[in-house]
C-alpha positions as CSV (number, residue, x, y, z in Angstrom):
1,M,1.6,64.4,28.9
2,R,1.7,61.3,26.9
3,R,4.9,60.5,25.1
4,K,4.7,59.3,21.5
5,I,6.1,55.9,21.2
6,H,8.0,55.1,18.0
7,Q,8.2,51.5,16.9
8,L,11.6,50.6,15.7
9,E,11.9,48.4,12.6
10,F,14.7,45.9,12.2
11,D,15.6,44.3,8.9
12,F,16.0,40.7,10.1
13,C,17.2,38.0,7.8
14,Q,14.0,36.0,7.1
15,H,14.2,32.2,7.3
16,G,11.4,30.1,6.0
17,G,8.3,31.3,4.3
18,K,7.2,30.7,0.8
19,R,10.2,30.8,-1.5
20,K,11.8,28.6,-4.1
21,G,13.6,25.6,-2.6
22,A,12.1,26.0,0.9
23,G,10.9,23.2,3.0
24,R,12.0,19.6,3.8
25,K,13.8,18.0,1.0
26,P,12.3,14.8,-0.5
27,K,13.9,11.5,0.6
28,S,13.4,9.8,-2.7
29,A,13.1,10.6,-6.4
30,E,9.3,10.6,-6.2
31,P,7.3,13.0,-4.0
32,G,6.4,11.5,-0.7
33,M,3.2,11.4,1.3
34,P,2.6,14.8,2.8
35,H,1.8,15.1,6.5
36,R,-1.8,16.1,6.2
37,Q,-4.5,14.7,8.3
38,R,-5.7,11.3,7.1
39,A,-9.3,10.8,6.0
40,M,-11.9,9.6,8.5
41,K,-12.5,5.9,8.6
42,K,-15.4,3.9,9.9
43,R,-15.1,0.4,11.4
44,D,-16.7,-1.3,8.4
45,Q,-14.5,0.5,5.8
46,P,-11.3,-1.4,4.7
47,L,-8.1,0.5,3.8
48,L,-5.8,0.1,0.8
49,I,-2.3,0.8,2.1
50,T,0.9,1.4,0.0
51,V,4.4,1.3,1.6
52,R,7.3,2.5,-0.5
53,L,10.9,1.3,-0.2
54,A,13.8,3.8,-0.1
55,D,15.6,4.4,-3.4
56,G,18.5,2.2,-4.4
57,L,17.6,-0.9,-2.3
58,P,17.4,-4.4,-3.7
59,S,14.1,-5.9,-4.9
60,L,11.7,-7.2,-2.3
61,R,10.5,-9.9,-4.8
62,R,13.8,-11.8,-4.8
63,G,15.5,-14.4,-2.6
64,G,16.0,-13.6,1.0
65,A,14.1,-10.3,0.9
66,L,10.9,-12.0,-0.3
67,K,11.1,-14.6,2.5
68,V,11.6,-11.9,5.1
69,V,8.6,-9.9,3.8
70,L,6.4,-13.0,3.7
71,A,7.3,-13.9,7.2
72,A,6.6,-10.4,8.5
73,L,3.2,-10.3,6.7
74,G,2.3,-13.7,8.1
75,A,3.3,-12.6,11.6
76,S,1.3,-9.4,11.4
77,S,-1.8,-10.7,9.5
78,D,-4.0,-10.2,12.6
79,R,-2.4,-8.0,15.2
80,H,-3.5,-4.9,17.2
81,E,-7.0,-5.3,15.8
82,M,-5.9,-4.9,12.2
83,K,-6.2,-7.8,9.7
84,I,-4.2,-8.1,6.5
85,I,-6.7,-9.5,4.0
86,H,-4.6,-9.4,0.9
87,Y,-1.1,-8.2,-0.1
88,S,1.1,-7.6,-3.1
89,I,4.9,-7.5,-2.9
90,Q,6.5,-5.5,-5.7
91,A,10.2,-4.6,-6.2
92,N,10.1,-1.3,-4.3
93,H,6.7,-1.2,-2.6
94,L,4.0,-3.2,-0.8
95,H,0.3,-3.0,-1.2
96,L,-1.9,-4.2,1.7
97,L,-5.7,-4.4,1.8
98,V,-6.6,-4.4,5.5
99,E,-9.5,-4.2,7.9
100,A,-9.4,-2.4,11.3
101,D,-11.7,-0.9,13.9
102,D,-10.1,2.6,13.7
103,R,-6.9,4.5,12.8
104,K,-5.3,3.9,16.1
105,C,-5.4,0.2,15.4
106,V,-3.9,0.8,12.0
107,A,-1.1,3.0,13.3
108,R,-0.1,0.4,16.0
109,A,-0.3,-2.5,13.6
110,M,1.7,-0.8,10.8
111,N,4.4,0.2,13.3
112,S,4.5,-3.4,14.5
113,L,4.9,-4.6,10.9
114,L,7.3,-2.1,9.5
115,S,9.8,-1.5,12.3
116,P,10.8,-5.2,12.6
117,L,10.7,-5.7,8.9
118,A,13.0,-2.8,8.3
119,R,15.5,-4.2,10.8
120,A,15.3,-7.6,9.3
121,L,15.9,-6.2,5.8
122,N,18.8,-4.1,6.9
123,K,20.4,-7.1,8.5
124,L,19.9,-9.2,5.3
125,W,21.4,-6.4,3.2
126,A,24.2,-5.7,5.7
127,R,23.3,-2.0,5.8
128,R,22.1,0.8,8.1
129,G,19.6,3.5,7.4
130,K,16.0,4.1,6.5
131,V,14.2,1.3,4.7
132,F,10.7,2.9,4.5
133,P,11.5,6.7,4.6
134,E,8.1,8.0,3.9
135,R,4.7,7.7,5.6
136,Y,2.6,4.9,4.2
137,H,-0.3,6.1,1.9
138,D,-3.8,4.8,2.6
139,E,-7.1,5.0,0.8
140,V,-10.4,4.4,2.6
141,I,-12.7,1.9,0.8
142,T,-16.3,3.1,1.0
143,T,-18.2,1.5,-2.0
144,P,-18.6,-2.0,-3.6
145,T,-17.1,-0.6,-6.8
146,Q,-14.1,0.8,-5.0
147,A,-13.7,-2.5,-3.1
148,R,-13.6,-4.5,-6.3
149,N,-11.1,-2.1,-7.8
150,A,-8.9,-2.4,-4.7
151,L,-8.9,-6.2,-4.9
152,R,-8.0,-6.1,-8.5
153,Y,-5.4,-3.5,-8.0
154,V,-3.6,-5.5,-5.2
155,L,-3.9,-9.0,-6.7
156,Q,-3.1,-7.9,-10.3
157,N,-0.4,-5.3,-9.4
158,G,2.4,-7.4,-10.8
159,K,0.8,-7.2,-14.3
160,K,0.6,-3.4,-13.9
161,H,4.4,-3.4,-13.6
162,G,5.0,-6.0,-16.3
163,V,6.6,-8.6,-14.1
164,V,3.7,-11.2,-14.3
165,P,2.2,-12.6,-17.5
166,Q,-1.4,-11.6,-18.1
167,A,-2.7,-15.2,-17.9
168,S,-0.8,-16.0,-14.7
169,I,-1.2,-15.0,-11.0
170,D,1.4,-13.2,-9.0
171,L,3.1,-15.6,-6.6
172,C,4.4,-12.6,-4.7
173,S,0.9,-11.8,-3.7
174,S,-2.1,-13.5,-2.0
175,A,-3.7,-14.1,-5.4
176,L,-3.2,-17.9,-4.9
177,V,-5.6,-18.0,-1.9
178,F,-8.2,-15.5,-3.3
179,D,-11.6,-17.2,-3.7
180,G,-13.2,-14.6,-6.0
181,W,-11.7,-15.5,-9.4
182,K,-14.2,-16.1,-12.2
183,E,-12.1,-19.2,-13.2
184,R,-9.6,-20.8,-10.8
185,P,-6.1,-19.9,-12.2
186,S,-3.9,-22.8,-13.2
187,I,-0.6,-23.3,-11.3
188,A,0.3,-26.5,-13.1
189,S,3.5,-24.9,-14.5
190,I,4.9,-24.1,-11.0
191,T,7.6,-26.6,-10.2
192,T,8.1,-25.7,-6.6
193,A,5.5,-25.3,-3.9
194,P,4.6,-21.5,-3.7
195,V,4.9,-19.8,-0.3
196,V,2.0,-17.6,0.6
197,A,1.9,-15.5,3.8
198,A,-1.0,-16.3,6.1
199,V,-3.7,-13.8,5.6
200,A,-6.8,-13.1,7.7
201,R,-10.4,-13.8,6.6
202,A,-12.3,-10.7,5.5
203,S,-15.3,-9.7,7.8
204,T,-16.5,-6.4,6.3
205,W,-19.5,-6.5,4.0
206,L,-17.5,-4.6,1.3
207,L,-14.8,-7.3,1.1
208,T,-17.0,-10.3,1.6
209,T,-20.2,-9.6,-0.3
210,G,-20.4,-6.0,-1.6
211,W,-17.7,-6.2,-4.2
212,R,-19.2,-9.3,-5.8
213,R,-22.2,-7.2,-7.0
214,H,-20.0,-6.1,-9.9
215,G,-18.9,-9.6,-10.8
216,L,-16.0,-11.9,-9.9
217,L,-12.5,-11.0,-11.0
218,D,-11.2,-12.3,-14.4
219,I,-7.6,-13.4,-14.4
220,H,-7.0,-11.1,-17.5
221,E,-8.3,-7.9,-15.9
222,L,-5.6,-5.3,-15.5
223,P,-5.6,-2.8,-12.5
224,Q,-6.6,0.8,-13.1
225,Q,-4.2,3.5,-12.2
226,R,-4.8,5.3,-8.9
227,K,-4.0,8.7,-7.4
228,Q,-1.7,9.1,-4.5
229,A,-0.7,12.4,-2.9
230,G,2.1,13.9,-4.9
231,R,1.7,11.3,-7.7
232,P,-0.7,12.0,-10.6
233,R,-2.6,8.8,-11.1
234,G,-6.1,7.6,-11.5
235,N,-8.5,7.1,-8.5
236,L,-9.9,3.8,-7.4
237,A,-13.2,5.4,-6.4
238,Q,-13.6,6.9,-9.9
239,S,-12.3,4.0,-12.0
240,S,-14.9,1.7,-13.6
241,H,-14.4,-2.0,-13.7
242,R,-13.7,-3.5,-17.1
243,A,-13.3,-7.2,-17.6
244,T,-11.3,-8.3,-20.6
245,S,-12.8,-11.3,-22.2
246,R,-10.4,-13.8,-23.7
């Protein structure tokens, strides 16, 4: 004769699950990059990478910090099969336009860049702790329009943040060595020789020829807003290019 088995129910205290306040707490005031799988990338597709500084740290655009970042970018411009084609150093973040064979190359190269850079900045600032607490964000560049928008976004990013006059170029970026300006920007007013981190020469069709289908960059063009995970902004792939005639 079979015995009837009764399943006992226990009222355990539930931890986790969907509830208000659950989950890892953000490491900065802005939402970070979620740990979702990154988009697929082909060998001939560049990446636009954004790296954010921890809250409350000094500006990367000033004094010793700028020199440290420039040195790190120059040393990492062509390592682990990832090439830094252009960069922009802002107060609390970096923008990099890179080429790489695959995501493994990008991961190795970004680790080789950010780990020593974080140690050098901590040493400069006489502190300990995270310098780049969140994962870097990246966007795969797949079309000529998107490539042009990415170039404009990186090289003109200082104007987006209001730290560079509209008729000037940002000396905390690689704009000075960019050869795609409609008219060569004047640097006659610069009294000291600008320091530019060594950047690699582009090899993908999108960053050499493709983007030029939509016209060279005008010094007065302003970057479009773009969308990052957790941050409601415009998307480079969807933004149209608008040159401002002066």
